[in-house]
Structure formats: C-alpha cells, structure tokens
MARRO-508318 format. One record per atom (N, C-alpha, C): x, y, z. Coordinates in steps of 0.05 Angstrom, whole numbers, padded with zeros to 5 digits, always signed. Atoms other than C-alpha are relative to their C-alpha. Last residue first. Example, Ala and Ser with C-alpha at 12.3 -4.5 7.8 and 13.67 -1.06 7.14 Angstrom:
2
-00016-00024-00001
+00273-00021+00143
-00015+00022+00014
+00018-00024+00000
+00246-00090+00156
+00018+00024+00000
***
This chain:
421
-00020+00008-00021
+01807-01026+04102
-00002-00030+00005
+00004+00028-00008
+01773-00996+04040
+00022-00008+00020
-00024+00013-00010
+01770-00920+04034
-00007-00028+00008
+00005+00027-00012
+01720-00881+03993
+00026-00013+00008
-00026+00012-00007
+01716-00807+03971
-00007-00026+00015
-00001+00017-00024
+01658-00774+03936
+00028-00011+00004
-00028+00007-00004
+01637-00720+03886
+00002-00016+00026
-00005+00015-00024
+01567-00712+03858
+00030-00007+00001
-00028+00011-00002
+01544-00662+03806
+00003-00013+00027
-00009-00001-00027
+01468-00655+03797
+00028-00012+00002
-00024+00015-00005
+01445-00637+03727
+00008+00004+00030
-00011+00010+00026
+01376-00615+03702
+00025-00017+00005
-00027-00012+00001
+01339-00610+03769
+00014-00012-00025
-00020+00006+00020
+01264-00623+03768
+00026+00015+00003
-00018-00023-00003
+01212-00628+03823
+00025-00006-00016
+00004-00011-00026
+01162-00680+03797
+00016+00026+00002
+00024-00016-00001
+01155-00698+03724
-00009+00008+00028
+00009-00001-00028
+01227-00722+03720
-00024+00019+00000
+00029-00005-00004
+01256-00744+03653
-00005+00001+00030
+00013+00003+00026
+01326-00746+03624
-00030+00005+00002
+00028+00007+00001
+01358-00718+03687
-00010-00001-00029
+00011-00015+00022
+01434-00720+03687
-00029-00009-00005
+00027+00010+00004
+01462-00743+03754
-00013+00018-00021
+00020-00020+00006
+01536-00727+03746
-00027-00014-00004
+00024+00008+00015
+01592-00768+03777
-00018+00024-00006
+00012-00023+00012
+01663-00761+03804
-00023-00009-00017
+00021+00004+00021
+01692-00813+03850
-00012+00026-00008
+00015-00024+00006
+01759-00811+03887
-00021-00006-00021
+00011-00007+00026
+01784-00877+03914
-00014+00027+00000
+00017-00023+00000
+01830-00896+03971
-00009+00007-00028
+00027+00010+00005
+01859-00966+03976
-00020+00023+00001
+00007+00024-00015
+01932-00945+03970
-00027-00010-00008
-00023+00011-00015
+01933-00877+03938
-00009-00023+00016
-00019-00021-00007
+01888-00838+03891
+00025-00010+00012
-00015+00009-00023
+01853-00895+03855
+00021+00020+00007
-00029-00001+00002
+01806-00859+03809
+00013-00009+00026
-00013+00004-00026
+01732-00872+03800
+00030-00002-00005
-00026+00013+00000
+01693-00845+03740
+00009-00003+00029
-00018-00005-00023
+01623-00823+03724
+00026-00014-00003
-00028+00005+00007
+01565-00818+03676
+00018+00005+00023
-00021-00006-00019
+01496-00823+03708
+00027-00008-00012
-00025+00011+00012
+01434-00819+03663
+00023+00009+00019
-00025-00015-00006
+01369-00808+03702
+00024-00015-00013
-00020+00014+00016
+01297-00827+03685
+00026+00016+00001
-00027-00011+00003
+01245-00808+03736
+00016-00018-00018
-00019+00017+00015
+01170-00819+03737
+00026+00014-00004
-00024-00012+00011
+01126-00787+03790
+00017-00021-00014
-00026+00006-00011
+01055-00811+03804
+00023+00013-00015
-00016+00013+00021
+00990-00777+03784
+00028-00004+00011
+00000+00028-00006
+00937-00757+03835
+00013-00016-00023
+00016+00017+00018
+00954-00684+03827
+00003-00029+00008
-00011+00027+00002
+00979-00633+03879
-00019-00018-00016
+00008+00019-00019
+00953-00563+03865
+00014-00027-00004
-00020+00022-00001
+00970-00499+03830
-00008-00019+00022
-00022-00001-00018
+00907-00456+03825
+00018-00024-00004
-00020+00019+00012
+00851-00435+03779
+00024+00001+00018
-00027-00002-00011
+00793-00404+03818
+00017-00021-00014
-00018+00023+00003
+00725-00391+03786
+00027+00006+00013
+00012+00020+00019
+00662-00347+03791
+00018-00024-00004
-00021+00016+00013
+00679-00306+03853
-00014-00020-00018
+00000-00006+00028
+00623-00255+03869
+00022-00016-00016
-00022-00019+00006
+00638-00254+03943
+00001+00007-00029
+00005-00025-00013
+00571-00286+03961
+00021+00022-00007
-00018-00005-00022
+00583-00341+03909
-00005+00027+00012
+00013-00014-00022
+00520-00354+03868
+00019+00003+00024
+00024-00014+00008
+00556-00404+03824
-00013+00012+00025
+00020-00006-00021
+00627-00428+03832
-00024+00014-00012
+00020-00020+00007
+00680-00460+03787
-00021+00002+00022
+00025+00005-00013
+00743-00497+03807
-00019+00023-00007
+00020-00021-00001
+00803-00500+03760
-00025-00009+00015
+00027+00011+00000
+00866-00543+03767
-00020+00024+00004
+00021-00020-00003
+00938-00526+03750
-00027-00013-00002
+00010-00013+00024
+00992-00578+03760
-00022+00019+00007
+00015-00024-00005
+01034-00616+03810
-00009+00012-00026
-00001-00022+00019
+01060-00687+03807
-00016+00024+00009
-00026-00014-00001
+01070-00730+03868
+00003+00022-00020
+00002-00030+00001
+01014-00781+03868
+00028+00011+00001
+00022-00012-00013
+00998-00856+03867
-00003+00030-00003
+00028+00007+00008
+01063-00891+03852
-00020+00017+00016
+00015-00004-00025
+01134-00863+03853
-00030-00003-00007
+00028-00007+00003
+01167-00892+03791
-00013+00001+00028
+00016+00000-00024
+01243-00894+03786
-00029+00007-00006
+00029-00005+00005
+01293-00909+03731
-00015-00003+00026
+00017+00004-00024
+01369-00903+03736
-00029+00007-00007
+00027-00011+00004
+01414-00911+03675
-00017-00008+00024
+00023+00014-00011
+01488-00920+03690
-00026+00014-00009
+00024-00014+00009
+01554-00902+03657
-00024-00017+00009
+00026+00013-00003
+01621-00921+03686
-00022+00017-00012
+00021-00017+00011
+01695-00907+03677
-00026-00015+00003
+00024+00014+00009
+01746-00941+03723
-00020+00021-00010
+00023-00017+00009
+01816-00912+03732
-00022-00018-00011
+00009-00018-00022
+01875-00941+03771
-00024+00017-00007
-00001+00015-00024
+01892-01001+03726
-00010+00016+00024
-00028+00002-00008
+01869-00960+03667
-00001-00016+00026
-00015-00018+00018
+01804-00950+03628
+00030-00002+00005
-00026-00004-00010
+01772-01011+03661
+00016+00017-00020
-00022+00005+00020
+01701-01002+03639
+00026+00006+00014
-00026-00011-00009
+01639-01007+03683
+00021-00008-00020
-00025+00014+00006
+01570-01017+03653
+00023+00015+00012
-00024-00015+00007
+01499-00998+03669
+00024-00018-00006
-00017+00016+00018
+01429-01018+03687
+00023+00018-00008
-00025-00012+00009
+01381-00994+03741
+00015-00019-00018
-00016+00017+00016
+01311-01006+03766
+00025+00015-00010
-00027-00010+00008
+01265-00977+03818
+00014-00021-00017
-00014+00020+00016
+01190-00984+03832
+00027+00012-00009
-00017-00009+00022
+01162-00941+03888
+00012-00024-00014
-00016+00021+00014
+01110-00948+03942
+00014+00012-00024
-00009+00023-00016
+01057-00898+03966
+00013-00020-00018
-00022+00015+00013
+01038-00828+03944
+00008-00023+00017
-00018+00017-00015
+00970-00802+03968
+00020-00014-00018
-00009+00021+00018
+00925-00746+03946
+00022-00015+00014
-00029+00006+00002
+00886-00706+03996
+00004-00019-00023
-00004+00027+00010
+00820-00670+04004
+00030-00005-00003
-00028+00010+00000
+00796-00608+04041
+00000-00029-00010
-00008+00014-00025
+00727-00584+04021
+00027-00012-00002
+00023+00007-00015
+00750-00533+04006
-00020-00014-00018
+00005-00018-00023
+00821-00516+03985
-00024-00009+00017
+00014-00024+00007
+00849-00570+03939
-00008+00015+00026
+00006-00001+00029
+00897-00629+03935
-00017+00024-00007
+00026-00014+00003
+00933-00628+04002
-00006+00004-00030
-00001-00029+00006
+00988-00680+04002
-00027+00012-00003
+00024-00014+00010
+00995-00749+04033
+00006+00030-00005
-00008-00027-00004
+01054-00797+04041
-00022+00017-00014
-00001-00019+00022
+01025-00866+04047
+00011+00026+00009
+00025-00014+00003
+01043-00918+04099
+00003+00020-00022
+00017+00009-00022
+01096-00970+04112
-00027+00014+00001
+00002-00021-00020
+01127-00957+04043
-00020-00008+00022
+00025+00001-00015
+01150-01017+04001
+00000+00022+00022
-00003-00015-00024
+01204-01003+03949
-00026+00002+00015
+00025-00013-00008
+01203-01056+03894
+00005+00013+00028
+00011+00005-00027
+01266-01077+03858
-00025+00016+00005
+00028-00008+00001
+01306-01084+03794
-00012-00007+00027
+00016+00007-00023
+01381-01089+03784
-00029+00009-00004
+00028-00008+00001
+01434-01088+03730
-00015-00008+00025
+00015+00005-00025
+01508-01096+03718
-00028+00010-00003
+00028-00009-00001
+01556-01100+03659
-00013-00006+00027
+00015+00013-00021
+01632-01105+03668
-00028+00011+00001
+00028-00010-00001
+01676-01089+03608
-00016-00017+00020
-00001-00028-00011
+01752-01097+03616
-00028+00011+00003
-00021-00017+00011
+01745-01172+03608
+00000+00027+00013
-00027+00011-00005
+01708-01226+03646
+00022+00018-00010
-00021-00010+00018
+01638-01196+03652
+00028-00010+00008
-00018+00020+00012
+01586-01203+03706
+00021+00013-00017
-00023-00013+00012
+01533-01168+03748
+00018-00022-00011
-00017+00018+00016
+01463-01184+03774
+00023+00015-00012
-00023-00012+00013
+01422-01152+03829
+00016-00021-00015
-00016+00022+00010
+01352-01170+03854
+00022+00013-00017
-00008+00001+00028
+01322-01114+03895
+00016-00025-00006
-00012+00027+00004
+01283-01105+03960
+00006-00003-00030
-00004+00007+00028
+01270-01032+03979
+00014-00027-00002
-00017+00024+00002
+01240-01021+04048
+00002-00008-00030
+00000+00011+00028
+01212-00953+04065
+00020-00023-00002
-00021+00020+00004
+01193-00929+04135
-00003-00012-00028
+00010+00027+00001
+01150-00865+04133
+00025-00019-00003
+00016+00007-00023
+01161-00792+04153
-00011-00028-00001
+00028+00005+00007
+01182-00770+04084
-00017-00009+00023
+00006+00028+00001
+01247-00736+04102
-00029-00004-00006
-00026+00014+00000
+01282-00668+04099
-00004-00030-00001
-00003+00014+00026
+01217-00633+04078
+00027-00015-00002
-00019-00016+00016
+01221-00583+04136
+00008-00015-00025
+00011-00027+00002
+01157-00611+04167
+00019+00018-00015
+00018-00003+00022
+01182-00681+04149
-00012+00028-00002
+00022-00018-00008
+01243-00676+04194
-00019+00004-00024
+00000-00027+00010
+01287-00735+04172
-00025+00015+00009
-00016-00017-00018
+01295-00797+04215
+00000+00029-00009
+00011-00028-00001
+01239-00837+04181
+00014+00018+00020
+00013-00006-00025
+01283-00899+04166
-00010+00029+00002
-00003-00028-00007
+01302-00920+04096
-00018+00006+00024
+00022-00010-00017
+01312-00995+04089
+00006+00029+00007
-00007-00027-00008
+01355-01020+04031
-00024+00012+00015
+00022-00013-00015
+01353-01095+04020
+00010+00027+00009
-00007-00022-00018
+01397-01129+03968
-00025+00011+00013
+00024-00014-00008
+01392-01197+03933
+00008+00022+00020
+00003-00006-00028
+01451-01223+03894
-00027+00012+00005
+00026-00012-00007
+01466-01255+03827
-00001+00003+00030
+00021+00018-00011
+01534-01272+03797
-00026+00015+00005
+00026-00013-00004
+01600-01244+03773
-00021-00020+00011
+00017+00002+00024
+01659-01281+03743
-00027+00014+00002
+00027+00009-00008
+01708-01255+03796
-00018-00001-00025
+00018-00020-00011
+01778-01247+03766
-00028-00012+00005
-00013-00026+00004
+01800-01291+03798
+00006+00003-00029
+00005-00016-00024
+01754-01348+03820
+00011+00028-00003
-00023-00001-00019
+01754-01377+03750
-00007+00018+00023
-00025-00012+00009
+01687-01388+03716
+00021-00001+00021
-00022+00019+00004
+01615-01406+03727
+00024+00014-00011
-00001+00012+00026
+01570-01350+03752
+00024-00019-00003
-00019-00011+00019
+01567-01340+03826
-00005-00013-00027
-00018+00019+00014
+01509-01352+03872
+00018+00015-00019
+00014+00026+00003
+01460-01320+03921
+00018-00021-00013
-00006+00011+00026
+01503-01261+03943
-00011-00028-00001
-00008+00028-00001
+01471-01228+04002
+00003-00011-00028
-00002+00013+00026
+01466-01152+04009
+00010-00028+00004
-00010+00028-00002
+01444-01111+04069
+00000-00012-00028
-00004+00016+00024
+01434-01036+04077
+00008-00029+00007
-00013+00024-00010
+01406-00988+04130
+00001-00021-00023
+00003+00025+00015
+01390-00919+04102
+00016-00022+00013
-00023+00018-00002
+01378-00857+04146
-00006-00026-00016
+00009+00027-00007
+01323-00809+04124
+00024-00019-00003
+00020+00011+00018
+01353-00739+04125
-00008-00028+00010
-00003+00028+00008
+01389-00706+04184
-00022-00008-00019
+00002+00021-00021
+01386-00631+04187
+00005-00028-00012
-00020+00022+00001
+01383-00566+04149
-00004-00020+00022
+00011+00019-00018
+01332-00513+04129
+00017-00026-00001
-00014+00026+00003
+01361-00451+04098
-00010-00019+00021
-00006+00017-00023
+01318-00389+04090
+00015-00025-00008
-00026+00011+00005
+01301-00329+04047
+00008-00017+00024
-00013+00019-00019
+01230-00305+04042
+00028-00007-00009
-00028+00005+00007
+01188-00249+04011
+00012-00019+00021
-00014+00017-00019
+01114-00235+04009
+00028-00006-00010
-00027+00008+00008
+01073-00180+03976
+00011-00018+00022
-00015+00016-00020
+00999-00167+03979
+00027-00008-00012
+00013-00001-00026
+00949-00119+03946
+00014-00017+00022
-00013+00021-00017
+00987-00101+03884
-00012+00002+00028
-00012-00009-00025
+00937-00061+03843
+00012-00023+00016
-00029-00004+00004
+00923-00079+03771
+00014+00009+00024
-00004-00028+00008
+00847-00069+03776
+00030+00006-00004
+00009-00004+00027
+00835-00144+03775
+00003+00028-00010
+00029+00003+00004
+00878-00154+03836
-00008+00008-00028
+00009-00023+00016
+00953-00167+03837
-00029-00003-00005
+00028+00002+00008
+00979-00214+03891
-00008+00026-00013
+00017-00024+00000
+01054-00221+03897
-00028-00007-00009
+00026+00004+00012
+01106-00273+03913
-00016+00025+00002
+00020-00021-00005
+01180-00271+03928
-00026-00008-00013
+00022-00006+00019
+01232-00325+03935
-00017+00024+00008
+00001-00029+00003
+01293-00356+03966
-00022+00006-00020
+00023-00012+00014
+01291-00428+03991
+00003+00030+00001
+00000-00029+00000
+01353-00468+04011
-00023+00010-00017
+00018-00011+00021
+01349-00541+04031
+00000+00030+00002
+00004-00029-00003
+01406-00575+04070
-00017+00010-00024
+00013-00015+00022
+01409-00650+04079
-00003+00029+00007
+00004-00026-00013
+01456-00695+04120
-00009+00020-00022
+00001-00024+00017
+01449-00766+04094
-00005+00025+00017
+00012-00022-00016
+01473-00824+04138
+00000+00025-00017
-00005-00026+00012
+01485-00888+04097
-00015+00021+00016
+00018-00022-00008
+01491-00955+04132
+00008+00025-00016
-00010-00027+00001
+01520-01023+04116
-00020+00021+00008
+00020-00018-00013
+01514-01098+04118
+00013+00028+00000
-00009-00026-00008
+01549-01148+04072
-00023+00015+00014
+00021-00016-00013
+01539-01223+04063
+00012+00026+00010
+00022-00006+00019
+01575-01270+04014
-00021+00019+00012
-00010-00002+00028
+01644-01280+04046
-00021+00010-00019
-00010+00025+00010
+01615-01265+04114
+00010+00004-00028
+00004+00018-00023
+01601-01202+04154
+00010-00028-00006
+00004+00028+00010
+01633-01157+04101
-00003-00018+00024
-00016+00021-00013
+01623-01087+04130
-00007-00027-00013
+00008+00027+00007
+01599-01024+04094
+00019-00020+00012
-00018+00021-00009
+01600-00951+04116
-00011-00027-00008
+00008+00028+00003
+01570-00887+04090
+00021-00018+00011
-00022+00015-00013
+01568-00812+04103
-00007-00029+00001
+00007+00027-00008
+01523-00775+04054
+00025-00014+00011
-00024+00014-00007
+01528-00699+04048
-00008-00027+00010
+00000+00024-00017
+01468-00670+04012
+00028-00011+00004
-00027+00011-00002
+01456-00601+03983
-00001-00024+00019
-00006+00018-00023
+01388-00575+03961
+00029-00010-00003
-00023+00018+00004
+01363-00518+03918
+00004-00018+00024
+00001+00023-00018
+01301-00475+03908
+00024-00018-00007
-00026+00013+00004
+01299-00406+03877
+00002-00021+00021
-00012+00017-00020
+01226-00383+03871
+00028-00009-00009
-00027+00005+00012
+01192-00326+03834
+00016-00015+00021
-00025+00001-00017
+01119-00326+03853
+00024-00005-00017
-00023+00012+00014
+01051-00309+03823
+00024+00001+00019
-00023+00004-00018
+00982-00295+03854
+00022-00014-00015
-00019+00021+00008
+00929-00268+03807
+00023+00000+00020
-00029-00004-00004
+00867-00228+03827
+00016-00023-00009
-00016+00016+00019
+00792-00217+03825
+00030+00005+00005
+00000+00027-00010
+00759-00188+03887
+00018-00018-00018
-00013-00001-00026
+00775-00115+03872
+00002-00028+00012
-00029-00001+00003
+00759-00126+03798
+00015+00000+00027
-00012-00026-00008
+00688-00146+03818
+00030-00001-00004
+00015-00022+00012
+00650-00201+03781
+00012+00027+00006
+00023-00010-00016
+00704-00251+03798
-00014+00022-00015
+00018-00014+00018
+00759-00294+03767
-00025+00008+00016
+00028-00002-00008
+00813-00314+03816
-00015+00017-00020
+00014-00021+00014
+00881-00338+03789
-00030+00000+00009
+00029+00000+00003
+00927-00379+03832
-00010+00024-00016
+00012+00013-00023
+00999-00399+03846
-00030-00002-00004
+00028-00008-00007
+01029-00384+03778
-00010-00016+00023
+00018+00023-00005
+01105-00393+03777
-00028+00010+00008
+00026-00009+00009
+01142-00333+03748
-00021-00023+00002
+00000-00029+00005
+01208-00370+03757
-00027+00008-00012
+00001-00013-00026
+01196-00439+03785
+00001+00030-00001
-00025-00012-00008
+01180-00462+03714
-00003+00012+00028
+00002-00029-00006
+01118-00506+03707
+00027+00010+00011
-00007-00015+00024
+01121-00574+03671
+00000+00030+00005
+00015+00012+00022
+01126-00616+03735
+00008+00015-00025
+00016+00020-00013
+01159-00568+03783
-00020-00011-00020
+00029+00001+00005
+01214-00529+03750
-00013-00022+00017
+00009-00021+00019
+01286-00504+03756
-00030-00001-00006
+00025+00008+00013
+01315-00541+03816
-00010+00023-00017
+00015-00025+00003
+01388-00532+03834
-00025-00006-00017
+00021-00001+00020
+01418-00596+03861
-00012+00028+00000
+00013-00026+00000
+01485-00605+03898
-00020+00002-00023
+00015-00006+00024
+01517-00671+03918
-00015+00026+00003
+00014-00026+00000
+01571-00690+03967
-00014+00005-00026
+00005-00013+00025
+01596-00760+03981
-00014+00027+00005
+00017-00023-00002
+01629-00795+04040
-00004+00012-00028
-00001-00021+00021
+01662-00862+04048
-00018+00023+00006
+00013-00025-00010
+01678-00922+04092
+00002+00021-00022
-00003-00022+00019
+01694-00994+04071
-00016+00024+00011
+00015-00024-00008
+01707-01051+04119
+00006+00022-00021
-00007-00024+00014
+01729-01122+04100
-00018+00023+00007
-00018-00017-00015
+01720-01176+04153
+00009+00026-00014
+00002+00001-00029
+01691-01227+04106
+00021+00017+00013
-00017+00020-00011
+01690-01205+04033
+00001+00002+00030
-00025-00010-00009
+01663-01142+04002
+00020-00021+00009
+00000-00008-00028
+01607-01171+03960
+00028+00006+00009
-00024+00005-00015
+01601-01174+03884
-00002+00010+00029
+00004+00023-00017
+01530-01174+03858
+00024-00005+00018
-00010+00024+00014
+01535-01103+03831
-00002-00023+00020
-00013+00022-00014
+01495-01043+03854
+00011-00021-00019
+00012+00025+00007
+01482-00979+03815
+00015-00023+00014
+00029-00001-00004
+01496-00909+03841
-00015-00025-00008
+00008-00015-00024
+01571-00904+03851
-00030-00002+00006
+00015-00024+00006
+01592-00959+03802
-00008+00014+00026
+00029-00001-00005
+01646-01010+03815
-00012+00027-00007
+00005-00009-00027
+01722-01006+03823
-00030+00002+00006
+00013-00026-00001
+01741-01047+03762
-00008+00007+00029
-00018-00019+00012
+01792-01104+03752
-00012+00028+00000
+00012-00014+00023
+01755-01151+03799
+00019+00022-00009
+00018+00018+00013
+01779-01204+03849
-00014+00013-00024
+00026-00013+00003
+01841-01166+03869
-00019-00018-00016
+00004-00013+00026
+01896-01213+03889
-00028+00012-00002
+00026-00014+00002
+01923-01239+03955
-00001+00015-00027
-00001-00029-00008
+01981-01287+03945
-00028+00012-00003
-00001-00001-00030
+01984-01364+03944
+00001+00029+00010
-00024-00014-00009
+02001-01361+03870
+00004+00000+00030
-00022+00006+00018
+01952-01409+03837
+00026+00012+00009
-00011+00027-00005
+01903-01409+03895
+00024-00007-00018
-00002+00013+00026
+01895-01333+03892
+00012-00028+00003
-00024+00016+00004
+01874-01310+03961
-00001-00015-00027
+00004+00028-00007
+01820-01258+03955
+00026-00015-00005
-00023+00018+00004
+01818-01182+03951
-00007-00028+00010
+00007+00026-00012
+01760-01134+03940
+00023-00019-00006
-00022+00020-00001
+01775-01060+03928
-00010-00025+00014
-00009+00006+00027
+01720-01013+03905
+00022-00021-00001
-00028-00006+00005
+01683-01014+03970
+00009-00007-00028
-00017+00023+00005
+01607-01014+03970
+00029+00008-00006
-00024+00000-00016
+01578-00952+04001
+00018-00024-00004
-00003+00024-00017
+01525-00936+03950
+00027-00001+00013
-00022+00016+00010
+01514-00864+03927
+00004-00025+00018
-00023-00002-00017
+01446-00840+03947
+00022-00018-00010
-00019+00023-00002
+01393-00829+03894
+00023+00007+00020
-00023-00005+00016
+01339-00777+03910
+00020-00022+00003
-00006+00022+00018
+01276-00808+03939
+00024+00005-00018
+00001+00026-00013
+01266-00765+04001
+00008-00023-00018
-00022+00002-00019
+01289-00700+03969
+00002-00028+00012
-00025-00001+00015
+01243-00709+03909
+00024-00003+00019
-00004+00025+00015
+01184-00733+03950
+00026+00000-00015
-00006+00022-00019
+01191-00676+04000
+00005-00026-00015
-00027-00004-00010
+01195-00625+03943
+00008-00023+00019
-00018+00009+00021
+01132-00653+03911
+00029+00003+00008
+00004+00028+00004
+01092-00646+03975
+00020-00011-00021
-00012+00015-00023
+01120-00578+03993
-00001-00030-00004
-00029-00002+00003
+01105-00551+03923
+00014-00015+00023
-00008+00016+00023
+01034-00578+03927
+00030+00001-00004
+00000+00028-00008
+01024-00550+03997
+00010-00018-00022
-00023+00004-00017
+01044-00481+03974
+00002-00029+00009
-00024-00005+00016
+00995-00484+03916
+00025-00005+00017
-00006+00024+00015
+00939-00516+03958
+00025+00003-00016
-00013+00019-00018
+00942-00457+04007
+00008-00025-00016
-00022+00013+00013
+00928-00409+03949
+00014-00021+00018
+00008+00013+00025
+00859-00381+03966
+00022-00017-00013
+00029+00002+00002
+00861-00355+04037
-00009-00015-00024
+00011+00024-00012
+00934-00373+04044
-00030-00003-00002
+00021-00012-00017
+00955-00320+03993
-00015-00024+00013
+00024-00005+00015
+01018-00355+03969
-00019+00016+00018
-00009-00015+00024
+01085-00347+04003
-00024+00005-00018
+00003-00028-00004
+01050-00368+04068
+00009+00017-00024
+00028-00007-00001
+01041-00440+04044
-00004+00030+00002
+00011+00002+00027
+01114-00445+04024
-00030+00006-00001
-00010-00023+00016
+01136-00418+04092
-00011-00001-00029
+00016-00024-00007
+01091-00467+04129
+00009+00024-00017
+00027+00004+00010
+01124-00526+04093
-00018+00024+00005
+00000-00004+00029
+01193-00498+04106
-00027-00004-00013
-00012+00022+00014
+01178-00492+04179
+00000+00006-00030
+00017+00017+00017
+01163-00424+04208
+00016-00023-00012
+00007+00026-00011
+01206-00399+04265
-00019-00017-00016
-00022+00020-00002
+01210-00324+04251
-00012-00027+00009
+00007+00024-00016
+01156-00277+04227
+00022-00020-00001
-00020+00022+00003
+01171-00206+04204
-00007-00023+00018
+00001+00020-00021
+01114-00156+04193
+00021-00022-00005
-00011+00027+00007
+01125-00094+04150
-00001-00018+00025
-00025+00006-00013
+01079-00036+04171
+00009-00028-00007
+00003+00011-00027
+01024-00025+04120
+00028-00007+00011
-00019+00022-00007
+01033+00022+04062
-00006-00009+00028
+00002+00003-00028
+00973+00062+04039
+00016-00024+00010
+00001-00026-00012
+00986+00087+03969
+00000-00001+00030
+00007+00005-00028
+01009+00022+03942
+00000+00025+00016
+00026+00012-00001
+01007+00032+03866
-00010-00005+00029
+00021-00019+00004
+01065+00081+03871
-00028-00012+00003
+00014+00007+00024
+01112+00029+03902
-00024+00019-00004
-00015-00010+00023
+01159+00061+03953
-00014-00006-00026
+00008-00028+00004
+01108+00050+04009
+00014+00012-00025
-00024-00017+00002
+01117-00025+04002
-00008+00028-00007
+00001-00016+00023
+01058-00066+04027
+00023+00020+00000
+00008-00028-00003
+01068-00120+04077
-00001+00014-00026
+00025-00006+00013
+01096-00189+04090
-00007+00029+00004
+00005-00029-00003
+01167-00211+04105
-00025+00006-00016
+00020-00011+00018
+01175-00286+04116
-00003+00030+00006
+00026-00005-00012
+01240-00303+04151
-00019+00009-00022
+00017-00020+00013
+01309-00329+04134
-00026+00003+00015
-00014-00025+00003
+01367-00364+04169
-00017+00022-00012
+00014-00014+00022
+01328-00423+04196
+00012+00028-00002
-00002-00029-00001
+01376-00466+04236
-00014+00013-00024
+00008-00013+00025
+01359-00538+04251
+00003+00030+00003
-00018+00008+00021
+01394-00581+04303
-00006+00013-00026
-00027-00011-00004
+01362-00543+04360
+00019-00007-00022
-00018+00018-00015
+01292-00559+04335
+00028+00012+00001
-00016+00017+00017
+01249-00500+04314
+00018-00017+00017
-00026+00005-00010
+01192-00469+04353
+00015-00019-00018
-00002+00027-00010
+01134-00448+04310
+00028-00004+00009
-00026+00012+00001
+01116-00375+04300
+00000-00028+00012
-00008+00007-00027
+01042-00361+04290
+00027-00013-00001
-00028+00006+00001
+01027-00324+04226
+00010-00005+00028
-00004+00025+00014
+00951-00328+04222
+00029-00009+00000
+00004+00022-00019
+00943-00274+04275
+00004-00027-00013
-00026+00007-00014
+00974-00225+04226
-00003-00023+00019
-00002-00010-00027
+00909-00228+04184
+00026-00009+00014
+00010+00019-00019
+00921-00244+04110
+00004+00010+00028
-00021+00005-00020
+00927-00185+04064
-00010-00017+00022
-00006+00028-00003
+00875-00195+04010
+00021-00006+00021
***
C-alpha cells in the first residue's frame, strides 16, 4: 500500500510561513515484520492540509485527512478573540466638574457591553491563548481510526490508524478608537501558530505493517483579521455617572487574510451583526448579546473518496451572556457563557461504503470523513481584570469547553494586557 513517491510533490511555502517538520515515509528495517525495508523518503514544503492527507493512506484515506483539515480550519477560524474595548471610560461629572469613571467595572474580555469608549479615546491591547486539542467530534486524536478495509484477501484488507498531537497558539493585537461619544471602531490582528506532531500506520489483514508515516511541523502566519464597529443606540434611564447601561449594535467583519491551505483562515469574508445590551447600577453588571454571522460563500470539505463529493459549512449563530462584579476598585471578576452554531457541516465521523464485484476483492471501507452536520459550541469563561498601574489592565481568562462537537480543547488559558489613552 505504499503510495508512489511521485504523489509527494513539494509545494513552495510563503516567506512568512516556516514549516519545521516533514513527512517521513517508508518501512523501518528494525521492525521484524518489515523484512524488506524501503529507503526513507523525506518531503519538504507540504501545506498542513496536504500533510494531514498524506498521514493517511491517500489511496483510501484521503477523506480522513481532509476531514481533520476541514474541522481544524473551522475551529481555528471561529475561535473567540478577546474584544479590544478599553476598561477605562471617563466623562465630565456635572455635579463636580471633574472627570469621573462612568462604570465601576472594567468589562469582559470575550463578551461585549453596550458602553462605548467616548470620543477621542484610544485603547490598545494584546492577548495570548494556547489550545491543546484532544479529540475531533467524539473520536480521540490518540489512536484515531482513519480507515478500515475489509476484503477477501488479507493482503488487501487493512487498517490505518494515527496518533496525533495538535495544538494552536494565537497572539491577538487589538486597537479601539472612540470616533464619537456613541461610536467606536477597532481592529484585531490575530497571529496564529498551529503545531502538528503525529504518526500513522497501515496494518494489513495478515498483521504486517505495510506503510508508516511520521510528521512534525509548525505552521504560522496571519489569521483572519477582524474589523470592528459598535454604535450605541440608546441609554437606559438613570444618572449619567455611573453609566446606567443601554443597547448597542456591533459589527465584526472577519477578512480572509489567513492562509487557508495551512488552516490559518477560512478563505471567506464573514460579517457578524449583533445586538448588545448591558446595565446594572451597583457592583453587579449583567450583559448579553446575540447575532448572526454571514459568510460570503461556503467553506467546503471532502466527504468521501469516489465519486468525489463535498459538504459545506456556511453562516454562524452566536450569543453570549454574563456578568461583571466589582470585587475591588482595581479588580473586576467576570463570568461569561458563549454559544456558537456553525451551520451546514463541520463534524467528523466514521462512514462505511460497501462494494460488490470489486476487482481488488474489497467488500467495504469504513473511514473517517466530514459529515453534513454543523458544529455546536458552548464555552464557559471565568476571568478577572486587574488595574496594574494608571490605565493599564491585566486580564486572565480560561475558555472552558462545555460542548464542542468539532475539534475539541478542554481548557484554553488566555492572558492579556490593555492600555487606555
């Protein structure tokens, strides 16, 4: 089942991306079952998508590698980015004639509030997050089944399995400017790094290892840039200071700046329009939002081997709710619930194809493949913001996955810094 070397054609990589690993294919002479070892072949320059395909036996397991690539791209492309709203908002207090903070809390990192920055106010920040993925849908990445071939001949029959370690790190650089008293614009620039380490093997029906593959690589670059705008529609009734809250509309446009071949972006323009509400007069400040994320076109994945077919993910529903608590004048605690639903496709699972009168004697193939079922996410986000000095904030958060039937990471720690000027 060793795939012909001509199939492994190196692809030139962009200068901003560095691939530190390679696919190593061949039979190991040190293994007793492999009596006739083939020279090890090293291939450089494959994209992450190509690498995942080659980890399986491409002749029968292409859909497995494509399914992992498809689900990984959706996870990376739709992961929450910390908002860039500043924690400090000041306004002239008519009763004293002095500038005073309009809110006693510093806001949430991952859920919006209706409060705007104020005309001329600038906020800049950066966050770092790290995710280690443990399963895809309900299948563990350790001892992951790629395909099982059932055939009349043990030499034709076989099982392809893989042991994968997949992780991502994201640095998000953000900025927000108050254009008017009620209108903010901003940008978030995500820098994404995906690391894949893994091995796969094909064992035929006689128990002989007929193919081995190994990879270790890092794929880094710019993700899908976010352009933000928020307009406050109205305030709730109450005193100007502290701010009584209100309702706003926000727009978050994700541009296709990430390399989709290396799963750093989705390759489509996405526009999320949300309604945001927040309020509260005491130490407790609730907030919530709901919105629809429109995608300019679908994101497609390979669904099976032959005849070729695809599944398509398009559009997303998002909602969030949470509360901020003033634990101290310089400390804000928060807890948020984030919900997301990618529509159309995104999950992966095992599917079986049966054959009759196959020339090779194959009777069925069970393989990992992309499914026409959308991804649902539910994430709990506890966090805190601490005023370090002046108008500088340190934020600590944890994205705790309650449900994710796509590519799953249990806990993603996030640390950030923000400065209001």
